[in-house]
C-alpha positions, 0 to 999 in steps of 0.5 A: 334324248327327250327328258321331262326336265325340259324347259320349252318356251313358246313365244308369239307376237301379239296381233302381229300384222296389226302391231306392224301397221301400228309401228308404221302409223301410230294413229292406229293405236287404240283403234279397232283394226281389221287386216285382210282382203279389203272387199266384201268378199275378203277374209279377216287375216288379223284383227286388233283386240279392240275389234275382238271385243265386238266378236270379230276373229281371224278367218271371218268374212270381212263383210261380217266383221264390218257389220259387227264392228262398223268403226273398224279401220280396214287395211290390206295386208303387206306381206313384205313388210311383215316378213321384214319385221318377222326377220328382225325378231328372228335375228334377235332370237337367233343371237340369244339362244342355242336352239329355236324353231320358227313355226310361223311368221309370228311364232317360235319355240325355244329349247332352253333345257340345261340353261338353268345351270348358267342363267335360270331359264325363266329369267333368260326367257323374260330378258329375251322377251324384253329385248325383242320388245325394245329392239323391234317395238313389237309386243310379244308373249310367252309361255314356258313349261316342260313341253311345246303343248303346255307352253303354247296354251300358256302363251294364249293365257298370257296374252296380251304382252305378258308371260306365264311359267307353268311349274313342272308337275302343275301341267294338268291342273293348269289345263283342266279348267280351260276349253278343249278348243285351247288344245293345239290341233282341236279345230272347229270340226273336232271341237263340235264332235267333242261338244256333241259328246258333252266334252267342253273342258279339258278336265273332262278329257283328262278324266276320260279313259284313253281308249274311249278317246281313241274309239271315238276320234281314232288316232286324233283322239289319242293325241288330244288325250295326251295333250290334255294330260300335258304329255308331249315329247315332240322336240324343238326342231332347229330352224333353217330358212329354206330359200327355194323349192323346185321340180324338174322333168327330163323326158324319155323322148324329146318332144315338141308337143305343146299341149303335153308340155303345158299340161306337165308345167301346170301339174308341176306348178300346182304341185309346188304351190300345194307344197308351199301351202302344206309348209305354211310358205309363200313365194315371191319369185318364180323361175322357169327352165327349159333345155332343148335337145342340143342341151342349150338351157334357158331360164327366166324368172319373174317377181310376184306378190307373195302367194301360194295360190294356184290362180296367181302362180300358174298363169305366171309359169305359163307366161314364162314358158311362152316367152322361152319356148321356140317352136320346132325345137325338141324339148329335153327338160323343163323345170319350175322353181319357187324362191324368196320363200317366207313363213306365214302362208295361211295367214297371208293367203287371207289377204286374198279378196276372193273368199270363194277361191280361198275356200275352194283351195282349202277344200281341194287341199283337204281332199289331197291330204286325205286321198293323195295329191292327184285326187283333185287336179287341174284338167290340163295337168291330167297327163302328168301322171308322174308328178306326185307328193313330196314335202320339202319342208318335212324332209320327205324325199322326192320320187326319182325323176319326177321331182328334184329338190334343190 
């Protein structure tokens, strides 16, 4: 049951990738640092506060960031290192609190409701923050309030390396003077729409009738209005590390049609990669499975650099199929599995050097979200009509026979 007496903490590691690199090389401390794709086609995944003073920000083309901050040290991200640091922080939090949600590689929500009877929620959160700093060496900030939205905004105001508590009843005055861009879920497009209406401060949204926001921005407008007024009943969802996602296809009739098999394999890999991106995940291990008509089953796996991008994953899956497929034998089942999953997909995808490929992938995913996951597909996978949408990270069940969770 959701009450308005909750104590919700949002913790966010400050410039996480940069902080990890500085732990490994102290010469980077105090200097402008850019992390991402290192070529001019790359994109900034993270930047230090020293670089931000020059106008650099995340998701900016690397070539532009170098022009704005020519003195910056540019590093290609190392997702394996960051994942290990993130796990260290997660372990400390898991040992210390009863309920937490890991929303990305460097972000956590913690529900301390009721803990004030024993310790004092703010004191407990502050002690946890200092313990994380001491045990991991990483700077971290937090905001604390009665809900997730206000706490997340408060964390942004607390940075760098600080904490803010918003007392119950002061949510609206705390939010009022801030830019509407600070509201979670207000991206560039929505922000521009609000600015066109003359809405730049959260206070303006607070003073607008809820019906007007709904009329102008639809359901999105209602959500923004509620968040602007400090209303958010969403619960902290207990975190469980998901180790793998997979999909299998059993044929009604065994086949040796290589073109058909490759088409379905591509569609399966494409669909699973899309689910990774939807869940803000990456995989470091791909497994292919094939079962012949005599029920003999073979699997082979290959480690890859952390990715959720089609152009990195599909060639690996096809190569594994090529290694396992024996011509003239009827195929009964094929399957694809991604394992060694980690959080922080969107950020780590920014390590890609190909800015065009990244933007294309994001545009395709946006179309799939709006019109269905088969709206844009690889031409080779067009025959695989039964590969359809499901989200293993939110618990939506797979269609029967088409996809199977593991």
